[in-house]
C-alpha positions as CSV (number, residue, x, y, z in Angstrom):
1,M,151.1,69.9,129.5
2,I,152.5,73.5,129.4
3,S,148.9,74.9,128.7
4,S,147.5,72.6,131.4
5,A,150.2,73.7,134.1
6,L,149.4,77.4,133.4
7,R,145.8,77.1,133.7
8,L,146.4,75.6,137.1
9,A,148.8,78.3,138.2
10,G,146.4,80.8,137.0
11,A,143.5,79.0,139.3
12,A,146.1,79.0,142.3
13,L,146.7,82.6,141.8
14,L,142.9,83.7,141.5
15,V,142.3,81.5,144.8
16,L,145.1,83.5,146.4
17,L,143.9,86.8,145.4
18,G,140.5,85.9,146.7
19,V,141.7,85.0,149.9
20,W,143.8,88.4,150.1
21,A,140.8,90.5,149.0
22,G,138.7,88.7,151.6
23,A,140.9,89.4,154.2
24,W,141.5,92.9,153.2
25,V,137.8,93.7,153.3
26,Y,137.5,92.0,156.6
27,L,140.1,94.4,158.1
28,Q,138.5,97.6,156.2
29,H,135.1,96.8,158.2
30,R,136.1,95.9,161.5
31,T,134.3,97.9,164.3
32,A,136.1,100.7,165.5
33,P,136.6,100.5,169.7
34,P,134.6,102.7,171.9
35,T,137.9,104.9,172.5
36,A,138.2,105.7,168.6
37,G,134.9,107.6,168.9
38,V,131.0,106.8,168.3
39,R,130.2,106.1,164.5
40,V,126.8,105.5,163.4
41,A,125.0,104.8,160.1
42,A,122.3,107.3,159.2
43,G,120.8,109.2,156.2
44,H,121.7,108.8,152.7
45,A,125.4,109.6,152.3
46,S,126.8,111.1,149.2
47,A,130.2,110.7,147.4
48,P,132.6,113.6,147.1
49,N,131.3,114.4,143.7
50,P,127.9,113.8,142.3
51,G,129.3,112.0,139.2
52,D,130.9,109.4,141.4
53,F,128.9,107.1,143.4
54,V,126.0,107.3,146.2
55,A,126.0,105.2,149.1
56,S,122.6,104.4,150.3
57,E,124.1,103.5,154.1
58,V,127.5,103.4,155.6
59,A,128.1,100.5,158.0
60,A,129.0,101.5,161.3
61,G,132.6,101.1,162.1
62,A,133.5,100.9,158.4
63,L,136.8,102.7,159.2
64,P,139.9,100.9,160.5
65,P,140.2,101.0,164.2
66,G,142.0,104.0,165.8
67,K,141.8,106.2,162.9
68,I,139.0,108.6,164.5
69,P,141.3,111.0,166.5
70,D,140.7,111.3,170.2
71,R,141.1,115.1,169.9
72,L,140.4,117.8,167.5
73,P,143.0,117.9,164.8
74,Q,144.4,121.4,164.1
75,F,143.8,122.7,160.4
76,S,142.7,126.0,158.6
77,L,140.4,126.8,156.0
78,G,139.1,129.9,154.3
79,D,136.0,131.7,155.8
80,R,133.4,133.4,153.7
81,D,135.6,136.3,153.0
82,G,138.6,134.1,152.0
83,H,140.4,134.6,155.2
84,A,142.5,131.7,156.6
85,T,140.6,130.9,159.8
86,P,142.2,128.0,162.4
87,I,139.6,125.7,163.9
88,S,141.5,127.0,167.2
89,A,139.7,130.2,166.7
90,F,136.8,128.4,168.3
91,A,138.8,127.1,171.3
92,G,137.1,126.6,174.4
93,K,133.5,126.1,172.8
94,S,131.9,122.7,172.2
95,L,131.6,122.1,168.5
96,V,129.2,120.6,165.9
97,I,131.3,120.3,162.8
98,N,129.2,119.6,159.9
99,F,130.9,118.4,156.6
100,W,128.3,119.2,153.6
101,A,128.3,120.1,150.0
102,T,125.8,122.3,147.8
103,W,124.9,119.3,145.5
104,C,124.0,116.9,148.6
105,A,120.5,116.7,149.4
106,P,120.7,115.2,152.7
107,C,123.1,118.1,153.6
108,R,120.4,120.5,152.5
109,K,117.8,118.9,154.5
110,E,119.6,119.1,157.6
111,M,120.7,122.6,157.5
112,P,117.5,124.1,159.0
113,L,118.2,121.6,162.2
114,L,121.7,123.0,162.3
115,Q,120.6,126.7,162.1
116,A,118.1,126.0,165.1
117,L,120.8,124.2,167.1
118,H,123.4,127.0,166.7
119,S,120.8,129.5,167.9
120,E,119.5,127.5,170.9
121,W,122.7,126.1,172.2
122,A,124.7,129.4,171.7
123,D,124.2,130.4,175.5
124,R,125.6,127.0,176.7
125,G,129.0,127.5,174.8
126,M,128.3,125.4,171.8
127,S,128.8,126.5,168.2
128,V,127.9,124.8,164.7
129,I,131.0,125.0,162.1
130,G,130.0,124.2,158.6
131,I,132.7,122.9,156.4
132,A,131.8,123.1,152.7
133,V,133.5,120.8,150.4
134,D,132.8,122.6,147.4
135,Y,133.4,125.4,145.2
136,R,133.7,129.0,146.9
137,D,131.0,130.6,144.5
138,K,128.5,127.8,144.7
139,V,128.8,127.9,148.7
140,L,128.7,131.8,149.1
141,E,125.4,131.9,146.7
142,Y,123.7,129.1,148.5
143,A,124.6,130.2,152.0
144,D,123.4,133.7,151.1
145,R,120.2,132.2,149.9
146,L,119.6,130.1,152.9
147,K,120.7,132.9,155.2
148,I,123.0,130.6,156.9
149,A,124.0,132.1,160.2
150,Y,126.6,129.8,161.6
151,P,130.2,130.0,160.7
152,L,131.3,128.4,157.4
153,L,134.6,127.2,156.4
154,I,135.0,126.4,152.5
155,G,137.4,124.3,150.8
156,E,137.9,121.9,147.9
157,Q,141.0,119.4,148.3
158,D,142.1,121.1,151.4
159,A,138.6,120.5,152.7
160,L,138.9,116.8,152.0
161,D,142.2,116.9,153.6
162,V,140.6,117.9,156.7
163,A,137.9,115.2,156.4
164,A,140.7,112.9,156.3
165,K,142.2,114.1,159.5
166,F,139.0,112.8,161.2
167,G,139.5,109.3,159.9
168,V,137.3,109.9,156.7
169,D,139.5,109.1,153.8
170,S,136.7,108.5,151.3
171,P,134.5,111.0,152.7
172,V,130.5,110.8,152.6
173,F,128.4,113.6,153.2
174,P,127.0,114.7,155.3
175,F,128.8,113.7,158.3
176,T,129.2,115.7,161.6
177,V,131.8,115.6,164.3
178,F,130.8,116.5,168.0
179,T,133.7,117.9,170.3
180,D,133.4,119.0,173.9
181,R,134.9,122.3,175.2
182,R,138.3,120.6,175.7
183,G,138.6,119.6,172.2
184,E,137.9,116.0,172.8
185,V,136.1,114.2,169.7
186,V,133.1,112.6,171.3
187,A,131.0,111.4,168.4
188,L,131.2,111.1,164.6
189,F,128.0,110.9,163.1
190,I,127.5,109.8,159.3
191,G,124.4,110.8,157.4
192,E,121.5,113.2,157.8
193,L,121.3,114.6,161.5
194,H,117.7,114.7,163.2
195,R,116.8,116.4,166.2
196,P,116.6,113.4,168.4
197,Q,120.0,112.3,167.7
198,A,121.5,115.8,167.9
199,E,119.7,116.4,171.2
200,L,121.0,113.2,172.8
201,I,124.6,113.6,171.5
202,L,124.6,117.4,172.7
203,G,123.2,116.4,176.0
204,A,126.0,114.1,176.6
205,V,128.5,116.6,175.3
206,Q,127.0,119.1,178.1
207,N,127.5,116.5,180.8
208,L,131.1,116.4,179.9
209,D,131.5,120.0,179.9
210,K,130.1,120.2,183.3
211,G,132.4,117.4,184.8
212,L,129.4,115.1,185.6
213,I,130.4,112.1,183.3
214,E,133.8,111.0,181.6
215,L,134.4,110.7,178.0
216,P,134.4,106.8,177.8
217,A,130.8,106.8,179.6
218,A,129.4,109.6,177.3
219,R,130.3,107.6,174.3
220,Q,128.8,104.7,175.8
221,A,125.7,106.7,176.7
222,I,125.6,108.1,173.1
223,A,126.0,104.8,171.4
224,E,123.1,102.9,173.5
225,G,120.9,106.0,172.9
226,L,121.3,106.1,169.3
227,R,120.6,102.5,169.1
228,S,117.3,103.0,171.1
229,L,116.2,105.8,168.7
230,Q,117.1,103.8,165.7
231,D,115.0,100.7,167.2
232,A,112.0,103.4,167.9
233,N,112.1,104.9,164.6
234,P,113.9,103.0,162.0
235,A,113.1,105.7,159.4
236,Q,115.3,108.2,160.8
237,S,118.4,105.9,160.6
238,G,118.4,105.7,156.8
C-alpha cells in the first residue's frame, strides 16, 4: 500500500512539473510587443562558445516582453588599443551595433556588408560599431587580416554583460542593434544580415533622424518590410 501511494504521489508530482514547465516555456516564447523593439529571426545563430550549441533558427519574440530597451543602454568596453571606450563616445550618430565572434561563420560572412555600410552611410551620420565577444588577441589578428575599418570594442564576460543589457541574456551570434541619432533602439536583428534587410532598416532610421516618421511607425514599417523580404526570398531568412 505504501509503495502504491508513493508511486501515485510521484506520478502527480511529474504531472505538476510538466504543467509548470509548459507554462514557463510559453512565457519565455511570447512575442515581444512593438514598443519593445523589432526582433526578427534570420541566419544561423551561434552560441557564445563553439562547444556549447548551435541554433539553426531563433524564433521571433523569443525573449520575454519588455526586455529589449527603448533606449541605448550605457556601457564601456576596450577598443583595439585596450582603452576603455564608452558607447556615449558615438553620441549624435545613428548606430549599427554588431555583436560577433571570430569563430562564428555567419559573423564572418556579413562583415563585408558591414564594411560597405560603414563607408556608404558615413556621410549620413551613421556608424557601424563591432562588439567582439572573444579573446582580444584573436580579434586583433582577425581584424588586421580583414582590414576592418569600422570601430571595434572587445570583451569577454564584460561584452556578454553588454549583450544582456539589450535583452539577450543567452546571446546568439551574430545579432545587430540599430539605433537612431537620439539613442532610441529602433530594431534588434538576430542572424546574418543581408543588404536588403540592412537598407530597409537604415532607411527607416534615416526617416526617424529627419523627423519624417515617429518611432512606432518606423518599427511597424520595418517589421512589415522584413516580412515582405522574407516572403520574397526565404533563403535570406535562414
